[in-house]
C-alpha positions as CSV (number, residue, x, y, z in Angstrom):
1,M,-20.9,-19.0,-8.2
2,I,-24.1,-17.3,-9.2
3,G,-26.1,-19.2,-6.5
4,F,-24.9,-19.9,-2.9
5,D,-21.5,-21.5,-3.0
6,P,-19.9,-22.6,0.3
7,L,-16.5,-22.8,-1.4
8,Y,-16.7,-19.0,-1.8
9,F,-16.4,-18.5,2.0
10,V,-13.6,-21.0,2.2
11,F,-11.5,-18.7,-0.1
12,M,-12.8,-15.4,1.1
13,L,-12.8,-15.7,4.9
14,P,-9.0,-16.2,5.4
15,G,-8.3,-13.2,3.2
16,L,-10.8,-11.1,5.0
17,A,-9.5,-12.2,8.5
18,F,-6.0,-11.4,7.4
19,M,-7.0,-7.9,6.2
20,L,-8.9,-7.1,9.4
21,W,-5.9,-8.2,11.5
22,A,-3.5,-6.1,9.4
23,Q,-5.7,-3.0,9.7
24,S,-6.1,-3.5,13.4
25,K,-2.3,-3.7,13.7
26,V,-1.8,-0.5,11.7
27,K,-4.4,1.4,13.8
28,G,-3.0,0.1,17.1
29,N,0.6,1.1,16.3
30,Y,-0.4,4.4,14.8
31,A,-2.6,5.2,17.9
32,K,0.2,4.3,20.2
33,F,3.1,6.1,18.6
34,S,1.0,9.2,17.6
35,K,1.1,9.9,21.3
36,V,4.9,9.6,21.6
37,Q,6.7,12.8,20.9
38,N,10.0,12.5,19.0
39,S,13.1,13.8,20.7
40,A,13.9,16.3,17.8
41,N,10.4,17.8,18.3
42,V,9.8,18.0,14.5
43,T,6.5,17.5,12.8
44,G,5.8,15.2,10.0
45,A,6.0,18.0,7.5
46,Q,9.3,19.1,8.8
47,A,10.7,15.6,8.8
48,A,9.6,15.1,5.2
49,R,11.2,18.4,4.2
50,R,14.5,17.4,5.8
51,V,14.5,14.0,4.1
52,L,13.6,15.4,0.7
53,D,16.2,18.2,1.0
54,S,18.8,15.7,1.9
55,Q,18.2,14.0,-1.4
56,G,18.2,17.3,-3.4
57,L,14.4,17.2,-3.9
58,H,13.8,20.8,-3.0
59,N,11.2,21.2,-5.7
60,V,8.8,18.6,-4.1
61,Q,6.1,20.4,-2.3
62,I,4.4,19.3,1.0
63,E,0.8,20.0,1.6
64,P,-1.7,19.0,4.3
65,I,-4.7,16.8,3.4
66,R,-7.8,16.0,5.4
67,G,-8.4,12.6,6.8
68,E,-6.6,9.9,8.8
69,L,-3.8,7.9,7.2
70,S,-4.6,9.5,3.9
71,D,-0.9,10.4,3.3
72,H,0.4,9.9,-0.2
73,Y,2.8,11.2,-2.8
74,D,1.4,12.5,-6.1
75,P,4.0,12.0,-8.8
76,R,2.0,14.0,-11.4
77,S,2.2,17.2,-9.5
78,R,5.3,16.2,-7.5
79,V,3.5,17.0,-4.2
80,L,3.7,15.0,-0.9
81,R,0.3,15.2,0.9
82,L,0.2,14.5,4.6
83,S,-2.8,13.9,6.8
84,E,-3.9,16.0,9.7
85,G,-2.3,13.6,12.3
86,V,1.0,13.7,10.5
87,Y,1.6,17.1,8.9
88,G,1.7,19.2,12.0
89,V,2.3,16.6,14.8
90,P,5.8,16.0,16.3
91,S,5.3,12.3,17.0
92,I,7.2,9.1,16.2
93,A,4.3,7.9,14.0
94,A,4.2,11.2,12.1
95,I,7.8,11.4,11.2
96,G,7.8,7.7,10.2
97,I,4.8,8.0,7.9
98,A,6.1,11.3,6.4
99,A,9.5,9.8,5.7
100,H,7.8,6.8,4.0
101,E,5.9,9.1,1.7
102,A,9.1,11.0,1.0
103,G,10.6,7.7,0.1
104,H,8.1,7.4,-2.7
105,A,9.2,10.9,-4.0
106,I,12.8,9.7,-3.9
107,Q,11.8,6.6,-5.9
108,H,10.1,8.7,-8.5
109,A,13.1,11.1,-8.8
110,R,15.5,8.1,-9.1
111,A,13.3,6.3,-11.6
112,Y,13.1,3.2,-9.4
113,N,12.2,0.4,-11.7
114,P,9.5,-1.4,-9.6
115,L,7.7,2.0,-9.3
116,K,7.9,2.5,-13.1
117,V,6.4,-0.9,-13.6
118,R,3.6,-0.3,-11.2
119,T,2.8,3.1,-12.7
120,A,2.8,1.6,-16.2
121,M,0.2,-0.9,-15.1
122,V,-2.3,1.6,-13.8
123,P,-4.4,2.1,-17.0
124,A,-4.7,-1.6,-17.6
125,V,-5.6,-2.3,-13.9
126,N,-8.2,0.4,-13.9
127,L,-9.8,-1.3,-17.0
128,G,-9.7,-4.7,-15.4
129,S,-11.2,-3.4,-12.1
130,N,-14.1,-1.8,-14.0
131,L,-14.8,-4.7,-16.4
132,G,-13.4,-7.8,-14.9
133,F,-16.1,-9.0,-12.6
134,G,-18.9,-8.0,-15.0
135,V,-17.3,-10.0,-17.9
136,L,-16.7,-12.9,-15.6
137,F,-20.3,-12.8,-14.3
138,M,-21.7,-12.7,-17.9
139,G,-19.6,-15.6,-18.9
140,L,-20.8,-17.7,-16.0
141,L,-24.4,-16.6,-16.5
142,L,-24.4,-17.4,-20.2
143,Q,-22.2,-20.5,-19.7
144,Q,-19.6,-19.1,-22.1
145,Q,-16.3,-20.3,-20.7
146,G,-14.2,-18.2,-23.1
147,L,-15.9,-15.0,-22.0
148,A,-15.5,-16.1,-18.4
149,W,-11.8,-16.6,-18.8
150,I,-11.5,-13.1,-20.2
151,G,-13.1,-11.8,-17.0
152,V,-10.6,-13.8,-15.0
153,A,-7.7,-12.4,-16.9
154,L,-9.0,-8.8,-16.4
155,F,-9.4,-9.4,-12.7
156,A,-5.9,-11.0,-12.5
157,L,-4.5,-7.6,-13.4
158,S,-5.5,-6.3,-10.0
159,T,-3.7,-9.3,-8.4
160,V,-0.5,-8.7,-10.3
161,F,-0.7,-5.0,-9.4
162,A,-1.0,-5.9,-5.7
163,L,2.1,-8.0,-6.1
164,A,3.9,-5.3,-7.9
165,T,3.1,-2.9,-5.1
166,L,4.9,-4.9,-2.5
167,P,8.5,-4.1,-3.5
168,V,7.6,-0.4,-4.0
169,E,6.2,-0.1,-0.4
170,F,8.9,-2.2,1.2
171,D,11.6,-0.1,-0.5
172,A,9.9,3.2,0.6
173,T,9.9,1.9,4.2
174,K,13.6,0.9,4.0
175,R,14.5,4.4,2.6
176,A,12.4,6.0,5.4
177,K,14.1,4.2,8.2
178,A,17.6,4.9,6.8
179,A,16.8,8.6,6.0
180,L,15.5,9.4,9.5
181,V,18.8,8.2,11.0
182,Q,20.8,9.9,8.3
183,V,19.3,13.3,8.9
184,G,19.5,12.8,12.7
185,L,15.8,12.9,13.4
186,V,15.7,9.6,15.4
187,D,18.0,8.4,18.1
188,S,20.4,11.4,17.5
189,G,21.5,9.8,14.2
190,V,22.3,6.4,15.6
191,A,20.3,3.4,14.3
192,G,18.7,0.8,16.6
193,G,17.4,3.0,19.4
194,A,13.9,3.3,20.8
195,E,12.8,5.9,18.3
196,S,14.0,3.8,15.4
197,K,12.1,0.8,16.8
198,G,9.0,2.9,17.1
199,V,9.2,4.0,13.5
200,A,9.8,0.4,12.4
201,R,6.7,-0.8,14.3
202,V,4.5,1.8,12.6
203,L,5.8,1.2,9.1
204,D,6.1,-2.6,9.3
205,A,2.5,-2.7,10.5
206,A,1.5,-0.8,7.4
207,A,3.4,-3.2,5.2
208,W,1.2,-6.0,6.4
209,T,-1.8,-4.3,4.9
210,Y,-0.2,-4.6,1.5
211,I,0.6,-8.2,2.0
212,A,-2.9,-8.9,3.2
213,G,-4.3,-7.1,0.2
214,F,-2.3,-9.2,-2.2
215,A,-3.3,-12.4,-0.3
216,A,-7.0,-11.5,-0.5
217,S,-6.8,-10.7,-4.2
218,L,-4.9,-13.9,-4.9
219,L,-7.5,-16.0,-3.0
220,T,-10.3,-14.3,-4.9
221,L,-8.6,-15.0,-8.2
222,L,-8.1,-18.6,-7.3
223,Y,-11.8,-18.9,-6.5
224,Y,-12.7,-17.4,-9.9
225,V,-10.3,-19.8,-11.7
226,M,-11.9,-22.8,-10.0
227,A,-15.4,-21.5,-10.8
228,V,-14.5,-21.2,-14.5
229,M,-12.7,-24.6,-14.6
230,G,-15.9,-26.1,-13.0
231,M,-17.8,-24.9,-16.1
232,G,-15.6,-27.0,-18.3
233,R,-16.1,-30.1,-16.1
234,R,-19.9,-29.6,-16.2
235,D,-19.7,-29.5,-20.0
């Protein structure tokens, strides 16, 4: 692992290709449906407000944030932040993304268990991200297999976190699709129409980025495991 290892590319290239494909899918669908105005002529911010209010979350604030696809919900301040292309734009993509982020606010308010698990993991994951590779590298460099395994375990926290993220994101997307129909912002309140399909294409494409991220992290973890196991065989 310290020198050139062709096996590294065997593990890394599929994950990298998967991530690039997922990102291109997101950008393509976002670009397409950002140009399609929704029939209700509501902006992302207005859509998010309607969804939040329908769930009684009147205290959750909505703010604009700079950047593209930088949308997120901040549970600490209970603020939903929407990017420039979402906050004030009345497009299919904008209301889909805004409703998805509102879905996270609803999860937070309802104490959705997968979200609680993921949130609880954050401190440990941050520690693993900061120390994992360094500990692993030192273990390999010093030929200390026990130390190397500690590094693998620390890195594995990121992989587990990526796995824990999947149900949280999938559920937020499910809530978004249902909420937009419920409040009458797509297809005049009837599911299955062209607008619902457009929202689904934008949000389902985004879901692939989380799947690709988990796959890439898992492949990296497997490579590290094989590298450390190889130390034992050499001994």
